[in-house]
C-alpha positions in Angstrom: -104.7 -103.9 -18.0 -106.2 -100.7 -16.9 -103.8 -99.4 -14.7 -101.3 -99.7 -17.5 -103.5 -98.3 -20.4 -103.4 -95.5 -17.9 -100.6 -95.0 -17.2 -99.3 -95.4 -20.5 -102.1 -92.8 -21.5 -101.3 -90.4 -19.1 -97.1 -91.3 -19.4 -97.9 -90.2 -23.7 -100.1 -86.8 -23.2 -97.2 -85.0 -20.7 -94.8 -85.6 -23.4 -93.6 -82.6 -25.3 -93.2 -83.6 -28.1 -96.8 -84.9 -28.4 -98.0 -81.9 -27.2 -95.9 -79.9 -29.9 -97.8 -82.4 -32.4 -100.8 -81.5 -31.8 -100.0 -78.2 -31.4 -98.5 -77.8 -34.6 -101.3 -79.7 -36.4 -103.9 -77.2 -34.6 -101.3 -74.5 -35.8 -101.2 -75.9 -39.8 -104.7 -76.7 -40.1 -106.2 -73.5 -38.7 -103.7 -71.2 -40.4 -105.0 -73.6 -43.6 -108.9 -73.0 -43.4 -108.4 -69.4 -42.7 -106.1 -67.8 -45.2 -107.8 -70.4 -48.4 -110.7 -69.0 -50.4 -112.2 -72.2 -50.7 -113.1 -74.9 -48.5 -111.9 -77.8 -51.3 -108.9 -76.2 -51.4 -108.7 -76.0 -47.7 -109.1 -79.6 -47.5 -106.7 -80.8 -50.0 -103.9 -78.7 -47.8 -104.8 -80.6 -45.1 -105.0 -83.3 -46.5 -101.2 -83.5 -47.4 -100.2 -83.1 -43.9 -102.4 -86.0 -43.0 -101.4 -88.4 -45.6 -97.7 -87.5 -45.2 -97.0 -86.0 -41.6 -99.2 -88.0 -39.5 -98.2 -91.2 -40.4 -94.5 -90.2 -40.6 -94.8 -89.0 -36.8 -97.4 -91.7 -35.7 -94.6 -94.7 -36.7 -91.9 -92.9 -35.7 -93.2 -91.7 -32.3 -94.7 -95.1 -31.1 -91.2 -96.9 -32.4 -89.3 -94.4 -30.0 -91.6 -95.1 -26.8 -92.1 -98.9 -27.4 -88.3 -98.7 -27.5 -87.9 -96.4 -24.1 -90.1 -98.2 -22.4 -88.5 -102.0 -22.7 -87.6 -101.9 -19.0 -90.8 -100.8 -17.9 -92.4 -103.6 -20.0 -89.5 -106.2 -18.9 -90.4 -105.1 -14.9 -94.2 -105.8 -15.8 -93.3 -109.5 -17.3 -91.5 -110.3 -14.0 -95.1 -110.2 -12.3 -98.1 -112.2 -12.9 -99.5 -110.5 -15.5 -100.4 -111.6 -18.9 -98.0 -110.4 -21.6 -101.4 -110.7 -24.2 -102.5 -107.7 -22.0 -99.0 -105.4 -21.7 -98.8 -105.5 -25.3 -102.7 -104.7 -25.6 -102.4 -102.0 -23.1 -99.5 -100.2 -24.5 -101.6 -100.6 -28.3 -104.3 -99.0 -27.1 -102.8 -96.1 -24.5 -100.5 -95.0 -28.4 -103.6 -95.1 -30.4 -105.5 -93.3 -28.3 -103.0 -90.8 -27.5 -102.1 -90.2 -31.2 -105.8 -90.4 -31.7 -106.7 -87.6 -29.7 -103.8 -85.7 -31.0 -104.9 -85.6 -33.9 -108.4 -85.1 -33.4 -107.6 -82.1 -31.4 -104.7 -80.8 -33.6 -107.2 -81.9 -36.9 -111.0 -82.6 -36.3 -111.0 -79.2 -34.5 -110.2 -77.1 -37.1 -112.3 -79.0 -39.6 -115.3 -79.5 -37.4 -115.2 -75.3 -37.2 -114.6 -74.3 -40.9 -115.6 -77.5 -43.1 -118.6 -79.6 -41.1 -119.4 -81.4 -43.9 -118.9 -85.5 -45.0 -115.7 -84.7 -46.9 -114.8 -82.9 -43.4 -115.7 -85.9 -41.2 -114.2 -88.5 -43.8 -110.4 -86.7 -43.2 -111.0 -86.6 -39.8 -112.0 -90.1 -39.2 -109.6 -91.6 -42.2 -106.5 -89.7 -40.4 -107.6 -91.0 -37.3 -107.4 -94.5 -38.6 -103.9 -93.6 -40.1 -102.6 -92.8 -36.8 -103.7 -95.8 -35.5 -102.7 -98.0 -37.8 -99.0 -96.7 -38.1 -99.0 -97.5 -34.5 -99.5 -101.0 -35.2 -97.0 -101.3 -38.1 -94.5 -99.2 -35.8 -95.5 -102.0 -32.6 -94.9 -105.4 -35.7 -91.5 -103.7 -36.2 -90.3 -103.0 -33.1 -91.8 -106.7 -31.8 -89.1 -107.6 -35.1 -86.1 -105.9 -33.7 -84.3 -105.5 -30.9 -81.6 -102.9 -31.8 -83.1 -99.5 -31.6 -82.1 -97.8 -34.4 -83.0 -100.5 -37.5 -86.2 -100.7 -35.3 -86.7 -96.8 -36.0 -85.0 -97.2 -39.2 -87.0 -99.7 -40.1 -89.9 -97.7 -39.1 -88.9 -94.9 -41.2 -88.4 -97.3 -44.2 -92.0 -98.5 -44.3 -93.0 -95.0 -43.5 -91.1 -94.7 -46.8 -92.6 -97.5 -48.8 -96.3 -96.7 -48.5 -96.1 -92.7 -49.0 -93.5 -92.9 -52.3 -92.2 -95.6 -53.3 -95.9 -97.6 -53.3 -97.1 -95.4 -55.7 -93.9 -95.9 -57.8 -94.7 -99.4 -58.2 -97.8 -99.5 -58.8 -97.3 -96.2 -61.8 -94.5 -98.3 -62.9 -97.2 -102.0 -63.5 -99.9 -99.2 -64.8 -97.2 -98.4 -67.7 -95.4 -102.0 -67.7 -99.7 -103.4 -68.6 -101.1 -100.5 -70.0 -102.7 -102.7 -72.7 -104.9 -104.2 -70.6 -108.2 -104.0 -69.2 -106.3 -103.9 -65.1 -108.6 -100.7 -63.9 -110.8 -103.2 -62.0 -107.5 -104.5 -60.1 -106.1 -101.1 -59.2 -109.0 -101.2 -56.6 -107.6 -104.6 -55.2 -104.3 -103.3 -55.4 -105.1 -100.1 -53.5 -106.7 -101.8 -50.3 -102.9 -102.6 -50.1 -102.0 -99.3 -49.0 -104.0 -97.4 -46.4 -102.4 -94.2 -46.9 -103.9 -94.6 -51.1 -106.8 -95.8 -50.0 -107.6 -92.7 -47.3 -106.6 -90.4 -50.1 -108.7 -92.0 -52.8 -111.6 -91.9 -50.4 -111.6 -88.4 -49.8 -110.9 -87.1 -53.7 -113.9 -89.0 -54.6 -116.1 -87.0 -52.1 -114.1 -83.6 -53.1 -115.6 -84.6 -57.0 -111.5 -85.0 -58.1 -112.3 -88.0 -59.9 -112.9 -86.5 -63.4 -109.4 -85.9 -63.4 -108.3 -89.2 -63.4 -109.9 -90.5 -66.0 -111.3 -93.9 -67.0 -109.4 -95.0 -63.5 -111.4 -92.6 -61.4 -114.8 -93.0 -63.3 -113.8 -97.3 -62.1 -113.3 -95.6 -57.9 -116.2 -93.9 -58.2 -118.3 -96.2 -59.0 -117.0 -98.4 -56.5 -116.0 -96.3 -53.7 -118.5 -93.9 -54.0 -121.5 -96.6 -53.3 -122.5 -97.3 -49.7 -120.4 -101.1 -49.8 -117.9 -99.8 -51.0 -117.3 -97.2 -48.1 -118.0 -100.2 -46.4 -115.5 -102.8 -47.7 -112.4 -99.6 -47.3 -113.1 -98.8 -43.9 -113.3 -102.8 -43.5 -109.8 -102.6 -45.5 -108.4 -100.0 -42.7 -109.6 -101.8 -40.2 -107.9 -105.2 -41.2 -104.9 -102.9 -41.5 -105.1 -102.1 -37.5 -106.2 -105.3 -36.8 -103.7 -107.9 -38.7 -100.0 -106.3 -37.7 -101.3 -106.1 -34.6 -102.2 -109.8 -34.3 -98.8 -110.4 -35.7 -96.8 -108.1 -33.2 -99.2 -109.8 -30.3 -98.6 -113.6 -31.3 -94.4 -112.7 -31.7 -94.2 -111.0 -28.2 -96.3 -114.2 -26.8 -93.1 -116.2 -27.7 -90.3 -114.1 -27.4 -87.4 -114.3 -25.0 -86.8 -111.3 -24.0 
């Protein structure tokens, strides 16, 4: 298992797309912190990159990489190696590579310019989102043989989590505006890792006052140690559940 993991890591870290991704993150975040006059504005600008670009690159890159590794996976399956070890090695390699790229591209500028709890929370959420969308990508791959359909599915899932989910939530809020559903929004927010990360960081920036009564509800829950712990547990479940489902499917899949 370690040899497969080591090979995947070395293969991805030498990938030009991964190197370009790291360089672009480093350039963008460094420029933002250098140009913005306040740290809060800089964090908000970097937050947009973390919530939009990082999940997109993570899910698309992971999807394409697994499809391009089909022949390598089939070769490994011909050896006396458990399927579980092969699949987990690829996932660990993708997760570590994407996480390192994010930590270098976003983590270094944040630690240089904004070494605060908010900055550390931004880095932690971004690293988790990289791993989460790598897990979702592997889930999409294992259910779709065709590469084009798999990439399309991955992009649609990214669109759902970044745009469609918020639209559906806003529509539901509008339709149920006469009912006290603010507390239910806490549960709904955990159904989207991007929204959950956004709420955690915005609350640390003390912008919850702009969110009205709902913001006060979020502050009362997510602002506590228990709320923070449960939030990170929810983010971890967004890793464990897709990986567990894809691993079960891969173990029984006829290649």
